[in-house]
N, C-alpha and C positions, 0 to 999 in steps of 0.2 A: 734420411741421414746421408752424411757423406760416407763414400765406400770404405774410407780408411777407419771410420769410426766403428765400434762394436754395435751390433744390433741392440735396439733399445726396446724392451717389451713394456707396453703400457696397457692397463686396463681401463675400458671406458665405464664410466658410472653416470649416476643420475647427474653429478656436477657438469658432465659434458653435454647435458641437454639444454637447448635453448627452446624455451616455451614460446607459444604465439605471443606476439605483442611484446618481446623481449627488446630491450634497448641496449645495443652493443656498445658500450661507454668508450672502449679503447681497443685496439688491434683489429685483425682481421680474422674471418671465421671461414673454416671449411668444413661443410656438413652433409649428412645424409638426412633427407626428409623422413621422417617416421611419424607415424599417427596423423594421418591427413583424412580428408573427407569426413565418412561416417564414424571413423574412429577418433576423432578429435574430442577432447573431454566436453567442450561446450555442446557439441552435437549430441553425444551420449546422454547429456543431462537434459535435453530438451524434449518435450513432448508436442505432439501434433496439436495446434490449437483447435478448440472446438468452437462451433457457433454458439454464442451465449443468447439464451432467452430469458427475459425477465419474468419474475414470479407474476408480476401484475399481468402481463400478456397471457400467461396461462390460465390465471383465474378468468380474465375477460373471454377467453376462448371457451371455458368451461359455461360461462354464463350465455355465451351466444349459441353453443350447442342446446341449452336449455330453451332458449327462444325459438330456436328452429323447431324443435319438438311442439312448442306451444303453437307455432304457425301451422303445422300439420294437423294437431288436434282441433284447432279452431276451425280449419277448413273442413275437416271431417264433420265437426258437429254442426256446422251451417248446411252441409249437404244431407245429413241426417234430418235435421228439423225440416228440410225443404222436402223430405219423404222420398228421396232417391227418384225424383220425378224426371222422366225423359232420360236424355243423355246426361247422367249425373257425373260420370268422370270428367267430361268436358268442365261441367260446372265446378268440380272440385279443383280442376286446375286453373279455372278463372278464379276461384276464391284464394287459392295459393298465391296468384299473381296480384290480386287486389290487396291482400294481407301482407305481402312480401315487404312491406315498410318495418315489420317487426323485426326482421334481420337488420341490424345496424350496419348497412354496407360503408357508410361514410365514418364508421367508428376508426377504421385502421387509418384512413387518410387524415382524421382529425388527430388521433394519437401520434402518429409519426410526425406530423407537424407540430405537435406540443412538444415531443422529444427533441427535435431540431431547436425549438425556442429554448428549451432548457439548457441545451448545450451552449447555445450562443450566450445565454444569460450566465453561465459558469465562466465561460472564457472571457466575457467582458466584465467580471467582478474584479473591482481594483484592490479588494481586500485580499486576493488571493492570485496576484500577478504570476503570468507565466503558466498558468494551468490550462492544459490542453485536453479537450475531449476527443478521443479517437475512434469512439463508437457512438451511434446514434440510436441505439437499440435499448439500452439498459440505464438511463439515468434514474429511473425510479428505483433499481436496486440499492442505490445508495440511501434510501430511507427505509430499507428493510433489514438491515444487516444485524446479526447477532454475535457473529465471531469475526474477530479481526486477527488475523495472522501476519506478525511483522518480523522483518529481519532486524538484526542489531545493528552491525557496523555500517555505517553509511546511512542508515535509516533513521534510527533514534540517536546514533552519535555521528559527529561530523567527519569520522575518519581522519582527524588530525591530532597527532599525538603533541603533548607537550609534557616536557621533563618536570617532574613536582617534587621529588623527594630522593634524598640521597641518605641511606643509613649505613653508619659504620659499626654498629653494635653499641658502643657507648654513647655516640654523639649522632644527632639526627640533623639534618640540613633539609630545609623548606624552601618555597620560592623566595620568602623574606630574607634568607641569610646566605643565598647564592654568592654575594660579595666576598663573604668571608672566604669560601672556597677559592674564589680568583686570586684573592691576596696571598693565601697559602701556596698556590700554584705559582704565582709570580716570584714569591721568595725562594721556593725550593729550586725554581730554574735558574734563578739569577746566582744562588750559592753554586749549583753546579758548574755553571758556566765560569764564574770566578774561580773555581778550584781548577777546572780544566785548564784555563788560561794559564794557571800556575805551573801544574804539572801534566802535560797532556797525555796523561797514561789512560785513565779510564773514566766513566761517568759516575755520577753519585756514589761516592766513597760510603756515605750514609747507609746506602742500601746493600752493602757487601755482605753482612752478616746473615742476611735474610735466607740465603741458600741453605744454610744448616737451620737446624731447630731454632726457633728465636729464643735467643739468650735474654735480651733486655726487651722491656716493653717499649714498643715503638711510639714516637710522638704522633699526635694526632695530625701534623702536618706532613710526616712521612706517608702516613696511612691514606691521607687523601690524595697525595701525589700518586701513590700506587694505584688506588681506586680509579681516578681519572685516567691514568694512562692506560689501565686495563680496558676501561670503556672506549677510549680512544681507538685501541688496537683490535679488540676483539668484536669484529663484526664483518658483514659482507658488503660495507658500502662503498661505492665509487664516487670521488667527486668529478664533476663534470664543468667544464668551463664553456659557458655560452658566450662566444666572442661578440661584442657590440660590433654591428656593422660599421667597419672604418673603411679605408680606401681600398677600392677593389684590388688594387696592385700590391696589397700587403704580403710580404713574404712571411715564411714560417718563422724567421728570426725574430720579426715583430712581436709574434705570439709569445715568444720566450720571455720576453721583458714584462708581458702582461700576464704571464701565466698564473701566479698565485694571488691575483687581486680579488679580494673577498667579494665585491659586488657582483662579479661575474659567475661565482661558483653556486653550483646546484648539486644535491646529493641525489644519486640513484641507488635504490634498494629495493628488495623484494618485499620488505615490510616496511611500514610507516614508523613502526617502533624503533627501528635501528636508526632510521633517518633522525628521530627525535634525539636519540642518545647522542648521536655524533654533533648535531647541532648544538646539543647542550656543552660538550666538552669544548666546542669552538667559542660559546659564549663564556666559558670561564678561563679561556686562553690557551687551550691545546687544540690545535686545529689540523684536521686532516687535509692535506693539501694536494696529495698525489697517490695514485694507487695504480699498480698494474698487476700482472699475474704472479710476479715474484717479489714485488717489494711495495712498501708503503713509506709514505713521508709525512711527518707531523711537523708542524711549526709552533715552536714555543712562544711564550709572550714576549720574549726578547727578540724574537724574528730569526732565531737559529732554525736551522732544517735538521731534524733528526730522521734518520733513515733505518727501517727495520725491514729484513728480508723474510719474506713468508715461506716457510719450510714446509708446513702442512696445514691443511684447511679441513675442518669436520663440519659438514653443513648441518643446519638445523633439520629435523624430520618430525614429522608429528609423532612418532614412535619414540624417539630419544628424548624430545622435548629441551634439547640443549644443544648449543653450537661451541665449537672449540677451534683454537688456531694456535700453531707453534711459530714463534717468531724469533729471529736473531737480532740483537742491537748490533747495528754496524760498527759504533765506536768501541763497545766494550767486548763484543763477541759473546755476550751472555744469551743463553737461549732459554726463553720462558714460554711456558704453555699455559693460555689463558683459556677459561671456559666460562660461559653464562649460560643460564637457562631457567626454566621454572623450578619454583620450590620443590615440588614434588620429585623431581628428577635430581636435584642438586644436594638435598638434605643429607642424602647417604653418601655423598661423593667428598663433602667438605670435612674438615676436621671437627671435632665435637664442639659444640657451642650451645648456650642455653637462649639465645635471643632470636634466632632466626624464624622459628615458627611463628612465634608470638607476634614478631614485627610484620610478617607476610599477612597474618590475618588482620592485623591492624590496618595495613595498606588497602589490603582487598576490601574491607569494610568502607574505607573511604572512597573506593571506585577507582583505585590505581591498579594498573596492570603490573606485576612485579617481575624483576629479573634478578638471579642471584649470579654475582660475579666472584670467581676465584681463580688463582693462580698457582702455578708449581714450577720452581725454577728447575732446569735440567742441566746436567753435566753433558760435555760433548760425548762421553762414553755411553751414558744413558740414552742419548738421542740416537747415536748411530746404532745401538742395539735395537731401539723401537722402530727406527727406519727400514733396517733390513726384514724384520718380522713383518712389518705393515706392507711393504711392498710384496713381499711372499704372499700375503693373505689376499692382496688385491689381485693377484694373478691366478689365484686358485679358480677352477672352474665349477666345482661343486660347493654349495653352501658358502658362497663368496661373503655374502652379507654378515652371516653369523661370524665367520672367522675374523674378518676386519673389525667387526664390532668387539669381539673378544680382545684383539690386540689393543684397541683404543682403550678398553675398559682397564687393561693393566696399567695405563697411564692414570685413569681417573680414580685415584686413591689418595685419601689424606690430603686433599688440596687445601690451599690456605685461603680461608674465606676473606674476601676484600670487602664488599659492600652489598647492599641490597638496594636496588633503584626502583623507583616508582613512577610509572608514565600515565598520564591520564589522556583517555580519549574523551574528548569534551562532548556533551550532550548537545543535540541541535537546540537552537532557541525554542523556548516555551514547550518542550517535550513534556515536563511534569504537568502543567495545566491542562494540556492536550489529553493526555493519557487519563487524567482525573476526570476530564469531561465525558470522555467516552465511557468509563466505568460508571459514571452516573446515569449516562444514556442507556444502560443496561447492556452493554458490549462487552462481550468476554473476550480477554486479549491474551493471544498465545505469541510469545516470542520464539521464533524458530532461528537458531544461529549457528554457524560452524565453529564459534569460539568454544574455549574450554569452560568447563563447569563454574570455577571460580570467577571468571571475568563476566560471564554471563548473569550469574547470580548478583554480582555487585551491581553491574548495570541495571539489573531488574529493581534492586533496591533504591540507587541512586536516581531512577527515572520515576519513582514511586509507582512502577508497575505493580510491585508488591508494596502494599502499604506498611508502614512504620511497625505497627503493633501486631503485623500478621505473623502466623507461624509459617515457616518454609518446610516442607518435606523434602529432603534431597534423596531421591530414589538411588539406592545403592546399586552399584554395576552388577547385573544379573547375567548369567549364561546360560541356566538351565530351566527348565519348566517348574522344578521344585523351589528354586530361588525366587523365581519370579511370582509364584504363588504366595510365598512367605511375605515378599515385600508388598505385594498388593494388599494382603490382609492387614500389614503394619499400617498401610496408607488409609485403608477404609476405615480405620478406628480414629482418624483424625477429622476434626470438622472445620470447615471454611479455612482450609489451610493451602497455601500456594505450593505447587508441585515443581521440583526441578529434576529433570530425567536427561540422560544421555541417548543420543541416537542409537547406540548399541542395544541398551537396555531396552529402548522403546520397540526396537525390532523383535526381540525375544517376547516380550509382553503382547504385541501384536499378533505374534505367530501363535501362541498357544491361548492367549484370554483377551482377544481383541474385543468382544463385546463387553466384559466386565471393565476393562481397562477405559474404554471410551466413555462408559457410563460414569465411571467414577471421576475421570477427567472433566467432563462436562460440568460436574457440581463445583468444580475449583474456581475460586475468583480469578486466578491468573495460573499460566503454566509457562515454564520455560524448558524448551528442549534444545540442548547444546551438542555440539558435535554432529549437526544435522547435515546430511548431504542433499543436493538440490533435488534429487528423486523423492527423498524422504520427505521433504517439506511438501512436494505435490501429493504425495501418498497420505499425509495426514489432512490435507485439505479435502481429499475425495472421502477419507473415513468420516470426517465430520458431517459432510454433505449426505452420505449414505446412512449414517446412524441418527443424526438428528433431524434431517429435512430442512434444517434452518439455514439462512442465507449466509454465505462466508465472503469475506473480502481479504485479499492478500495484498501486502504492500511491502516493495523491496526496491533496491536501487542497483543490482548488480546482474550480470548474467546468470549468476547462480541462483536468482529469484525468479527467472522468467518461467520455469514450469509450474512453480507454486502459483504465480500471477494468472497464468492460463488456466490453471485448473479452478480456480475460485470463481464464484458466480459474478463476483466484480473485482478487477485487478487493478490496482493502482501502482504507478511505477514513479520514482524519484529520480529526476536528473541528478546525480551525484558525481564523485569522483570516479566511479567505476565506469563512466560511459553511459551511453543511452539504450543500452540493450533492453533494461527492464522499463524504461520509459516508452520505447517504441512498441513493445509487446502489450503493454498493458491497455485498459480501456479508458483509462484517466491518467494524466501524467502531472505531476505537481512538482514545484521547486523544493519545497520543505514539507518536513513531517507535520508541522503545526497547522499546515493548511487543510490537512484532513478534518480537522474539527468543523470548519465552516462548510467544507464540501459536504460533510454528512448531515450536521446539524440544521443547516439552512438549506442548501440547494438539494440534497437528497429528500429531506422531509416535504419540501413544498413540491418537487417534482412528483413523488408519491401521491400527496394528497390531491394535487390538481389533476393529474392523470386519472385518479380514481372518480373525482367528481365529473370530470370531462366524459369518461367512458360511460357513467351511469347516466349522465344527461342525455347523450347521445341516443341511448337505449330508450329513455323516457320520451324523447322527440319522436322516434318511431312507433312506440307502443301508443301514444295518445292518439295519433292520426289513424292508426289501425283500429282502435277501439271505437274512434267516430265511424269509421267505414263499417264496422261489425253493428253498431246500433242502427245506422242507417239501414243496412241490408235487413236486418231484423224487423223494422218498422215497416218496410216495403216488402213483406211476405218472402224474406229470405232470396231476394232476387240479388243476382251477380252482376249489379250495376255498379260503377265506379262513382264514388262522391264527388272526387276531384279530379280534374283532367290534367292531361300532359304538363302544360306550363306550369300550373299551379303546384303540382307535385315536385317538379324539378325545382322551382323556385323556394318551395317551403324548406328543402334542406340546404338550398345554397342561398342565395341573397337576402331572403327573409330572416332566417334565424343563425346563420353560419357565424357572423361577426360577433354576436353577443355570446353564443355557446362557446367559441373558440377563445373568446376574452377570459374564459376560467383559467387559462394557463398563466393569467397575471395575478390570480388571486392568492392571498396569503392570510393565515389566520392570526399570525403573531409577527411582529417586527422581526428582522434578523438579529438584533442585540439580544431580543427577549428570548429567541430559540436558543442563543449561545449561552445566555445566562442561566437557563433552565433546560438543561439537556435531559431532564426527566421526562420532557415532552416528547422526545424521540422513542422512548420505551414504549409509548402507547402503540406507535405505528407497527412494532414488530408482531403485535396480536392480530394485525390484519382487519381491523374494524372498520377501516375507510370504505373497503370494498369486501363483501361477503355477500352470502345468500341472503342473509338477513336485510341488509341495506338494500340489496337488489329487490327483495319481495317489497320493501317499502315504496321504492320507485315504482314497481308494478301496480301497486294499488293506487298510488297517486295518479298514475296514467289512467287507469281504469276509471277511478273517480271523476277526474277533470274530463276525459273523453266523453263519458256518460253526461256529465252535467252539460258541456258545451253542445252535444248533439240534441239532448233532449230539451235542454233550454231553448235552442233554436227553434225546434219544432212546436213548443208550447206557445212561445211568445209571439211566433210569427205565423201562426195559422191562417191569418187572413193574407198575409202577403207570402204565401209559402213560395211563390217564385223566386223570392230572394234568399232561401234558406242557405244557399251555398256561400252567397256573398258575406252573409251575416255569421254563419258559424265559422267561416275561413278567417274573418276578421278578428273574431273572438279568440280562435285558436293562436294566432299570431300574437296577439296581445298577451295571452296567457303564456306562451313560451318566453316572451320579453320578460314579463314579471316574475316567471319561475326563476330565470336566470338571476334576476335582481335578488330574489329570495335566496338564492344558494350562495351568491357572493358574500365572503365575510369582510374583506377589506376593499374598498373602491379604489379603482384607478382611473385616471382620466381618460385612458383609452377605452375603458368598458362603457364609460358614459356616451362616449362619442360612437361607439359600436351599437349601443341601445337605439340612440336617435338616428344613426345612419340607417339601421335596419327598419326602423318605423317609416323613416323619409322613403326609403326605396318602396315600401309596400304602399303607402299612400299614392306616391306617383304612379305606381304601377297600376293602381286602380283605375286613375283617369287614362293612362297610356293604354291600357289593354282595351279599355271601353272605346277609344278611338279607333284603335288598331283593328278590333275585330267587331265593330258595330253593326257591319252590314251581314255577318255571317248568320246563316239559318240551318242549323245543323238538325240532324234527326237521330231518332233511336236514343241510343245510350248516351249520345253527344248533346241531348237536349237540354240537360242541366247546366253542362258547360256554358252553352249559348245563353242560357239564363243569366249566369254569372257575369259574363263578359259584357252583355249587351244591357246589364241592369244600369239604369239611369244614373248618372252622375247626381241628378236631382234627388234620387232616393237616397243615395248614400251621404249626401249632406243634410238630410233633414234630422231633425231632432229625435224623432222616434227611432231611427237607425241607431243613432249615437247613444240613446239612453238604454235602449235594449241590449245592445253589444256591449255596454258598460255593465249592465245588471248581470248578464252571462259571465262576464269576465270576472266580476267580483265574487259572484257565487263560486266560481272554479277555484280561485285563489285566496279568497279572505280566510275560510277555515284553515288553510295551510299555514297562512301568516300566524293566525291565532295559535295554532298547535306548535309552531316554532317557537313563538315568544313564551308559552307556558313551558315547554320542555327546557328552554335556556333558563327560565326562573327557577324550576324546581330540581332539574338535573342538568347543570351546566357542564359543557365539556370543559376539561382541565385548561385548555389555552385560555377561555373566556374569563377565568378568575385572574388572568395576567393583563387581559386587555381593558378590563373594567377600571 
């Protein structure tokens, strides 16, 4: 201040805070930085990310442990049958090494390559463009989800508000009748200006009597005029002019000419609702063209500029649920107090009326966000009295908030109700069918939102998260243990009923009745938690994981959803209006909510089924060769002699069988269109039947049967040519593996056929190649059999005897399985086969 001026005492309030990412629309700012680093809201709301491990990996780990025990047991049995002769512990280790193929070492490599392939397929899917897979460890999780926890604003809705309804008590205007409002506004302002040009004393004489009690019933036109003016003035919006890049040397004067041009104007506000209201007043003819800290300027349909001085502003808070502003009309000097807010807060403030509550209910049922607008005209004396009390309250050190609220409340009495506005936050495209599909797939959906109860309930209905004929139980606010108990009992008596609960009530229930609440909640078809903080969202995810043991998925679009996304087994982020925080923290990033349907029903389902088949097949591949080794050792008096030598063993798991086995990642049981049309197919997966101890045991039995047949068959059929037993059994083994892949595949892909023939070609070529390569080697001892194999004549391999005997062994090992599979499909077909037939 200047020295001559008296000292001015001003209080600092929340209004003087500039939050992170604030846009300073006009003027300059001098400030002190508070709440930085760990104290910022976003940091306090985030949790440390955890390493996510898929359920399939955990299941395969269990099976691998079982296989390890089987390996040890088998080795001990062999040494026991040998009779612990000589250095038995050395033999034990030799057996452990010989049977080490039981442990599927290549499993991890195959699975990880498979996961990379699934990620590539998801990102290359043209039906869900822009999808990014940010983790290569959990694509199978997408096929096992039971709970989907979703945010509302920006996730289910577009976070784009559109003005839909203006209600004046006796008359209601919708989108189709907005032109009537426009003509009323044009008329009333043209009258005002014609009168003003006649006697330039004051504005709208028609509105003079309103300061006193309404003596005459006002015309619809004047009421519309009042309502629109109130909406155009009562807000915290600032118009911003983004000047088109002109000549670089343009001076500030050039900007003045361009100042109020409509195409350059955008509105800045903390809430999209307010922007929608101001954009609507612009569309009906009353435009906000300028605003600074002390004044606002509106442009009338005739192009005249009206200036209003801002005397006081009472910002919106989540406690008060309303905002107010006191303005002085420059031309007439009239002081008016405007207020808008939620119906809960405003119903006690406005004068008695019989329509407000009913209309608010009607609008909420249509999915509109409602605001009640009211006004009160003040005389100069009333305002001066208020201002002195208000400033005094603002300077008090103790209980400042309470004192300030009390002073403002003295104004908020018997206000004149002007109108009720309805703004729609439009649902994203295809949200309804997507939610319907997820519900049919057996996924339970929880909507966790920071929004108020009415809006959340309304969006839940309009998005069909809660179906039309379903009961909704609104959990009354509870603060004590007793209230929570009563409310839980009331809820327990209802069946198949959706639950709507606020964050505070949820906190109380979880504090005293965590187990009971979660048990009841898990039986609900849908749950809406409103007024949820980000940490609460994450807490709910952890609760579900802990109590149900089922897989959870969280989907959101903003920084406030990050902790929930990180806590869930599978996090999906949407790139929305709120930036990329959620999308970057998530495991999968999508551009629209509707893409989640295809992501889960098609890619998630395929990833899980393919990985389950691949995992079990890799185990089968190791078990079958170990069974053959066991039979071979048993026949030769439990000698710890290897059946197949170095290159054959390495080649078996790589070039001979790798491609066909890995081609299982291309397998699909039904076409993507079918999987989307029948989401019920997804429900089967959550039972985990594709990979369980039962299916694993079936594969173990298949391996033992086939290994036994291949080895015994080779020994029986080739007693005379026993020197060739390795060549014969190994050839039969490779053929069996290739046929088993063909048996497992449900839908052929051209690459699978290529892989089968490529592997077979490699094997046939290597027979000749190895023969030439190792032809002159003569090995002794345990390497004897290997020398037999590699030096076996090409002449013998090409004989008819070799071919028919190998074929016979292969047929005996595979044909019964083909027959069993055919019978099983005929008498107990899987659910998907009914759709493919």
